[in-house]
ZALOLUM-766341 format. One record per residue (C-alpha): chain; z, x, y. Coordinates in Angstrom, 2 decimals, decimal comma, padded with zeros to 5 digits. Layout:
BEGIN
<pt chaine="A" c3="Z" c1="X" c2="Y"/>
...
END
This chain:
BEGIN
<pt chaine="A" c3="-002,13" c1="-019,36" c2="-008,32"/>
<pt chaine="A" c3="-002,75" c1="-016,39" c2="-010,60"/>
<pt chaine="A" c3="-002,32" c1="-012,83" c2="-009,38"/>
<pt chaine="A" c3="-005,43" c1="-010,82" c2="-008,65"/>
<pt chaine="A" c3="-006,02" c1="-008,14" c2="-011,28"/>
<pt chaine="A" c3="-004,23" c1="-004,98" c2="-010,41"/>
<pt chaine="A" c3="-003,85" c1="-004,50" c2="-006,73"/>
<pt chaine="A" c3="-007,02" c1="-004,84" c2="-005,16"/>
<pt chaine="A" c3="-008,71" c1="-002,17" c2="-003,26"/>
<pt chaine="A" c3="-006,76" c1="000,92" c2="-002,04"/>
<pt chaine="A" c3="-007,76" c1="-001,09" c2="-000,41"/>
<pt chaine="A" c3="-010,44" c1="-000,89" c2="-002,79"/>
<pt chaine="A" c3="-010,24" c1="002,85" c2="-002,94"/>
<pt chaine="A" c3="-006,98" c1="003,52" c2="-004,74"/>
<pt chaine="A" c3="-007,44" c1="001,45" c2="-007,86"/>
<pt chaine="A" c3="-004,95" c1="-001,40" c2="-007,72"/>
<pt chaine="A" c3="-002,98" c1="-000,11" c2="-004,89"/>
<pt chaine="A" c3="-003,62" c1="-002,87" c2="-002,51"/>
<pt chaine="A" c3="-001,30" c1="-005,50" c2="-003,37"/>
<pt chaine="A" c3="-002,37" c1="-008,93" c2="-003,41"/>
<pt chaine="A" c3="001,01" c1="-010,31" c2="-003,93"/>
<pt chaine="A" c3="001,65" c1="-013,67" c2="-005,40"/>
<pt chaine="A" c3="005,25" c1="-014,81" c2="-005,31"/>
<pt chaine="A" c3="007,10" c1="-013,73" c2="-008,39"/>
<pt chaine="A" c3="004,35" c1="-011,39" c2="-009,51"/>
<pt chaine="A" c3="004,05" c1="-007,74" c2="-008,98"/>
<pt chaine="A" c3="000,45" c1="-007,22" c2="-008,43"/>
<pt chaine="A" c3="-000,84" c1="-004,78" c2="-006,39"/>
<pt chaine="A" c3="-000,70" c1="-003,11" c2="-003,36"/>
<pt chaine="A" c3="-002,35" c1="-000,46" c2="-001,67"/>
<pt chaine="A" c3="-004,94" c1="000,09" c2="000,50"/>
<pt chaine="A" c3="-006,38" c1="-000,39" c2="003,79"/>
<pt chaine="A" c3="-010,00" c1="-000,74" c2="004,21"/>
<pt chaine="A" c3="-009,43" c1="001,64" c2="006,97"/>
<pt chaine="A" c3="-007,04" c1="003,43" c2="004,86"/>
<pt chaine="A" c3="-007,64" c1="007,08" c2="004,36"/>
<pt chaine="A" c3="-009,95" c1="007,63" c2="001,48"/>
<pt chaine="A" c3="-007,74" c1="009,38" c2="-001,05"/>
<pt chaine="A" c3="-008,61" c1="010,33" c2="-004,55"/>
<pt chaine="A" c3="-005,14" c1="011,26" c2="-005,73"/>
<pt chaine="A" c3="-006,11" c1="014,89" c2="-006,17"/>
<pt chaine="A" c3="-004,42" c1="017,90" c2="-004,61"/>
<pt chaine="A" c3="-005,54" c1="018,93" c2="-001,15"/>
<pt chaine="A" c3="-008,25" c1="021,52" c2="-000,80"/>
<pt chaine="A" c3="-007,30" c1="025,10" c2="-000,05"/>
<pt chaine="A" c3="-008,55" c1="024,75" c2="003,51"/>
<pt chaine="A" c3="-006,54" c1="021,60" c2="004,12"/>
<pt chaine="A" c3="-003,41" c1="023,05" c2="002,57"/>
<pt chaine="A" c3="-003,74" c1="026,18" c2="004,65"/>
<pt chaine="A" c3="-004,09" c1="024,16" c2="007,83"/>
<pt chaine="A" c3="-001,18" c1="021,93" c2="006,89"/>
<pt chaine="A" c3="001,29" c1="024,72" c2="006,15"/>
<pt chaine="A" c3="001,46" c1="025,43" c2="009,85"/>
<pt chaine="A" c3="002,82" c1="021,94" c2="010,42"/>
<pt chaine="A" c3="005,28" c1="021,99" c2="007,55"/>
<pt chaine="A" c3="003,11" c1="020,75" c2="004,69"/>
<pt chaine="A" c3="005,18" c1="020,36" c2="001,51"/>
<pt chaine="A" c3="002,84" c1="020,92" c2="-001,42"/>
<pt chaine="A" c3="005,53" c1="020,24" c2="-004,01"/>
<pt chaine="A" c3="006,44" c1="016,89" c2="-002,48"/>
<pt chaine="A" c3="002,77" c1="016,00" c2="-002,06"/>
<pt chaine="A" c3="002,09" c1="016,68" c2="-005,71"/>
<pt chaine="A" c3="005,15" c1="014,73" c2="-006,81"/>
<pt chaine="A" c3="004,14" c1="011,65" c2="-004,82"/>
<pt chaine="A" c3="000,56" c1="011,76" c2="-006,07"/>
<pt chaine="A" c3="001,78" c1="012,09" c2="-009,65"/>
<pt chaine="A" c3="004,12" c1="009,13" c2="-009,14"/>
<pt chaine="A" c3="001,20" c1="007,06" c2="-007,91"/>
<pt chaine="A" c3="-000,90" c1="008,08" c2="-010,92"/>
<pt chaine="A" c3="001,84" c1="006,78" c2="-013,23"/>
<pt chaine="A" c3="002,15" c1="003,61" c2="-011,14"/>
<pt chaine="A" c3="-001,57" c1="002,96" c2="-011,48"/>
<pt chaine="A" c3="-001,61" c1="003,83" c2="-015,16"/>
<pt chaine="A" c3="000,96" c1="001,13" c2="-015,86"/>
<pt chaine="A" c3="-000,94" c1="-001,40" c2="-013,78"/>
<pt chaine="A" c3="-004,19" c1="-000,76" c2="-015,61"/>
<pt chaine="A" c3="-002,76" c1="-001,00" c2="-019,12"/>
<pt chaine="A" c3="-001,95" c1="002,68" c2="-019,59"/>
<pt chaine="A" c3="001,37" c1="004,43" c2="-020,21"/>
<pt chaine="A" c3="004,12" c1="004,34" c2="-017,61"/>
<pt chaine="A" c3="007,45" c1="005,39" c2="-019,07"/>
<pt chaine="A" c3="008,89" c1="005,76" c2="-015,56"/>
<pt chaine="A" c3="008,54" c1="002,23" c2="-014,18"/>
<pt chaine="A" c3="008,77" c1="000,80" c2="-010,68"/>
<pt chaine="A" c3="012,58" c1="000,86" c2="-010,47"/>
<pt chaine="A" c3="012,77" c1="004,60" c2="-011,15"/>
<pt chaine="A" c3="010,01" c1="005,32" c2="-008,63"/>
<pt chaine="A" c3="011,81" c1="003,22" c2="-006,05"/>
<pt chaine="A" c3="015,01" c1="005,21" c2="-006,58"/>
<pt chaine="A" c3="013,16" c1="008,49" c2="-006,19"/>
<pt chaine="A" c3="011,39" c1="007,27" c2="-003,06"/>
<pt chaine="A" c3="014,80" c1="006,33" c2="-001,63"/>
<pt chaine="A" c3="015,89" c1="009,95" c2="-002,07"/>
<pt chaine="A" c3="012,69" c1="011,23" c2="-000,46"/>
<pt chaine="A" c3="013,02" c1="008,93" c2="002,55"/>
<pt chaine="A" c3="016,70" c1="009,82" c2="002,96"/>
<pt chaine="A" c3="015,77" c1="013,51" c2="003,09"/>
<pt chaine="A" c3="012,49" c1="013,45" c2="005,00"/>
<pt chaine="A" c3="012,07" c1="010,05" c2="006,63"/>
<pt chaine="A" c3="008,64" c1="008,55" c2="005,99"/>
<pt chaine="A" c3="006,34" c1="011,10" c2="004,25"/>
<pt chaine="A" c3="003,92" c1="011,83" c2="007,07"/>
<pt chaine="A" c3="000,40" c1="013,21" c2="007,17"/>
<pt chaine="A" c3="001,76" c1="016,56" c2="008,33"/>
<pt chaine="A" c3="004,30" c1="016,66" c2="005,50"/>
<pt chaine="A" c3="002,28" c1="015,41" c2="002,51"/>
<pt chaine="A" c3="-001,28" c1="014,71" c2="003,69"/>
<pt chaine="A" c3="-003,10" c1="011,39" c2="003,72"/>
<pt chaine="A" c3="-003,08" c1="010,95" c2="-000,04"/>
<pt chaine="A" c3="000,63" c1="011,74" c2="-000,22"/>
<pt chaine="A" c3="001,36" c1="009,19" c2="002,52"/>
<pt chaine="A" c3="-000,77" c1="006,61" c2="000,69"/>
<pt chaine="A" c3="001,18" c1="007,30" c2="-002,50"/>
<pt chaine="A" c3="004,53" c1="006,78" c2="-000,76"/>
<pt chaine="A" c3="003,23" c1="003,53" c2="000,69"/>
<pt chaine="A" c3="002,00" c1="002,24" c2="-002,68"/>
<pt chaine="A" c3="005,39" c1="002,94" c2="-004,27"/>
<pt chaine="A" c3="007,13" c1="001,13" c2="-001,42"/>
<pt chaine="A" c3="004,71" c1="-001,79" c2="-001,84"/>
<pt chaine="A" c3="005,72" c1="-002,06" c2="-005,47"/>
<pt chaine="A" c3="009,47" c1="-001,94" c2="-004,85"/>
<pt chaine="A" c3="009,69" c1="-005,69" c2="-005,38"/>
<pt chaine="A" c3="013,00" c1="-005,33" c2="-007,18"/>
<pt chaine="A" c3="014,66" c1="-003,91" c2="-004,05"/>
<pt chaine="A" c3="013,61" c1="-005,92" c2="-000,98"/>
<pt chaine="A" c3="016,35" c1="-004,39" c2="001,20"/>
<pt chaine="A" c3="015,01" c1="-000,91" c2="000,57"/>
<pt chaine="A" c3="011,45" c1="-002,05" c2="001,19"/>
<pt chaine="A" c3="012,47" c1="-003,40" c2="004,60"/>
<pt chaine="A" c3="014,03" c1="-000,01" c2="005,39"/>
<pt chaine="A" c3="010,83" c1="001,73" c2="004,27"/>
<pt chaine="A" c3="008,85" c1="-000,62" c2="006,54"/>
<pt chaine="A" c3="010,91" c1="000,46" c2="009,57"/>
<pt chaine="A" c3="010,30" c1="004,13" c2="008,80"/>
<pt chaine="A" c3="006,59" c1="003,50" c2="008,27"/>
<pt chaine="A" c3="006,37" c1="001,73" c2="011,65"/>
<pt chaine="A" c3="007,84" c1="004,79" c2="013,31"/>
<pt chaine="A" c3="005,42" c1="007,13" c2="011,54"/>
<pt chaine="A" c3="002,41" c1="004,99" c2="012,49"/>
<pt chaine="A" c3="003,55" c1="004,92" c2="016,12"/>
<pt chaine="A" c3="003,58" c1="008,72" c2="016,02"/>
<pt chaine="A" c3="000,07" c1="008,85" c2="014,52"/>
<pt chaine="A" c3="001,50" c1="010,19" c2="011,26"/>
<pt chaine="A" c3="000,76" c1="007,32" c2="008,85"/>
<pt chaine="A" c3="-001,92" c1="004,73" c2="008,18"/>
<pt chaine="A" c3="-001,93" c1="001,56" c2="010,32"/>
<pt chaine="A" c3="-003,68" c1="-000,17" c2="007,41"/>
<pt chaine="A" c3="-000,83" c1="000,76" c2="005,09"/>
<pt chaine="A" c3="001,58" c1="-000,66" c2="007,64"/>
<pt chaine="A" c3="-000,38" c1="-003,93" c2="007,79"/>
<pt chaine="A" c3="-000,18" c1="-004,37" c2="004,03"/>
<pt chaine="A" c3="003,53" c1="-003,55" c2="003,90"/>
<pt chaine="A" c3="004,28" c1="-005,86" c2="006,85"/>
<pt chaine="A" c3="002,60" c1="-008,71" c2="004,98"/>
<pt chaine="A" c3="004,20" c1="-007,82" c2="001,65"/>
<pt chaine="A" c3="007,68" c1="-007,93" c2="003,14"/>
<pt chaine="A" c3="006,95" c1="-011,19" c2="004,96"/>
<pt chaine="A" c3="005,55" c1="-012,89" c2="001,86"/>
<pt chaine="A" c3="008,49" c1="-011,77" c2="-000,27"/>
<pt chaine="A" c3="010,74" c1="-013,52" c2="002,26"/>
<pt chaine="A" c3="008,59" c1="-016,66" c2="002,19"/>
<pt chaine="A" c3="007,41" c1="-016,08" c2="005,75"/>
<pt chaine="A" c3="003,90" c1="-016,30" c2="007,27"/>
<pt chaine="A" c3="001,85" c1="-013,13" c2="007,04"/>
<pt chaine="A" c3="000,24" c1="-011,42" c2="010,00"/>
<pt chaine="A" c3="-002,87" c1="-009,78" c2="008,54"/>
<pt chaine="A" c3="-003,77" c1="-012,00" c2="005,58"/>
<pt chaine="A" c3="-003,65" c1="-009,13" c2="003,09"/>
<pt chaine="A" c3="-001,58" c1="-010,91" c2="000,45"/>
<pt chaine="A" c3="-003,74" c1="-013,28" c2="-001,56"/>
<pt chaine="A" c3="-004,03" c1="-014,44" c2="-005,12"/>
<pt chaine="A" c3="-006,69" c1="-016,14" c2="-007,20"/>
<pt chaine="A" c3="-006,51" c1="-019,93" c2="-007,26"/>
<pt chaine="A" c3="-008,83" c1="-022,51" c2="-008,83"/>
<pt chaine="A" c3="-011,15" c1="-022,35" c2="-005,82"/>
<pt chaine="A" c3="-011,00" c1="-018,57" c2="-005,37"/>
<pt chaine="A" c3="-008,76" c1="-016,43" c2="-003,17"/>
<pt chaine="A" c3="-005,75" c1="-018,18" c2="-001,66"/>
<pt chaine="A" c3="-003,19" c1="-016,72" c2="000,76"/>
<pt chaine="A" c3="000,27" c1="-016,18" c2="-000,70"/>
<pt chaine="A" c3="001,71" c1="-017,60" c2="002,54"/>
<pt chaine="A" c3="-000,05" c1="-019,00" c2="005,63"/>
<pt chaine="A" c3="-001,23" c1="-016,83" c2="008,50"/>
<pt chaine="A" c3="001,17" c1="-016,57" c2="011,42"/>
<pt chaine="A" c3="-001,69" c1="-016,72" c2="013,95"/>
<pt chaine="A" c3="-005,12" c1="-017,44" c2="012,44"/>
<pt chaine="A" c3="-006,87" c1="-017,06" c2="015,81"/>
<pt chaine="A" c3="-005,53" c1="-013,55" c2="016,28"/>
<pt chaine="A" c3="-005,86" c1="-012,26" c2="012,74"/>
<pt chaine="A" c3="-009,22" c1="-010,48" c2="013,07"/>
<pt chaine="A" c3="-008,18" c1="-008,69" c2="016,23"/>
<pt chaine="A" c3="-004,99" c1="-007,55" c2="014,54"/>
<pt chaine="A" c3="-006,88" c1="-006,45" c2="011,45"/>
<pt chaine="A" c3="-009,34" c1="-004,47" c2="013,57"/>
<pt chaine="A" c3="-006,47" c1="-002,74" c2="015,34"/>
<pt chaine="A" c3="-005,07" c1="-001,78" c2="011,93"/>
<pt chaine="A" c3="-008,44" c1="-000,46" c2="010,79"/>
<pt chaine="A" c3="-009,07" c1="-003,31" c2="008,36"/>
<pt chaine="A" c3="-012,29" c1="-005,24" c2="007,86"/>
<pt chaine="A" c3="-012,56" c1="-008,83" c2="009,17"/>
<pt chaine="A" c3="-010,64" c1="-011,35" c2="007,09"/>
<pt chaine="A" c3="-013,81" c1="-013,14" c2="005,99"/>
<pt chaine="A" c3="-015,19" c1="-009,89" c2="004,55"/>
<pt chaine="A" c3="-011,92" c1="-009,16" c2="002,77"/>
<pt chaine="A" c3="-011,83" c1="-012,67" c2="001,26"/>
<pt chaine="A" c3="-015,43" c1="-012,29" c2="000,14"/>
<pt chaine="A" c3="-014,49" c1="-009,09" c2="-001,71"/>
<pt chaine="A" c3="-011,50" c1="-010,89" c2="-003,17"/>
<pt chaine="A" c3="-013,71" c1="-013,80" c2="-004,27"/>
<pt chaine="A" c3="-015,79" c1="-011,40" c2="-006,36"/>
<pt chaine="A" c3="-012,63" c1="-010,04" c2="-007,96"/>
<pt chaine="A" c3="-011,31" c1="-013,55" c2="-008,64"/>
<pt chaine="A" c3="-014,63" c1="-014,57" c2="-010,18"/>
<pt chaine="A" c3="-014,49" c1="-011,61" c2="-012,54"/>
<pt chaine="A" c3="-010,86" c1="-012,23" c2="-013,50"/>
END
């Protein structure tokens, strides 16, 4: 089963950030259909002004967004002298200091960037599991994207060879999109996806089928 080109859909919005992970391949990762629409640009003056009152860290926001830009450059054939391993190490430092980068701390696009880097930390599964725990806590507090959590939950499960909950991790097979591992509960998947802000699985697979056909 071949990997889908770049990560599909940040979640079709952040180019290649949504990982459709196929075992042994680093493909993509990012995005929830319900994920915040982020363009990777700095926040507007109004947003930054509002956020300062809640501890917005513009420098950290800009660093994360720049890290994501380099991540995506490498995944689309452009330059990336930094590489996934270096970004993982830097994200470890950020999480050790701040916990999960929340909406209040770095905005929606900064949180998306942190998530994408965690998604792509395939070389350090132990760290990615730690990041997943922190992301769960942030989502429970309303400070991170439930869609991002769904993708990271599945990414971690697939990397461990376990069934996935949301069906986000797929690759392109001879007949079109194929799940990297089976669904844990096929009957419940659409309800779980809706709760995470994701489109129905059939719609997602239809989008993936178009991508596979163009690959």
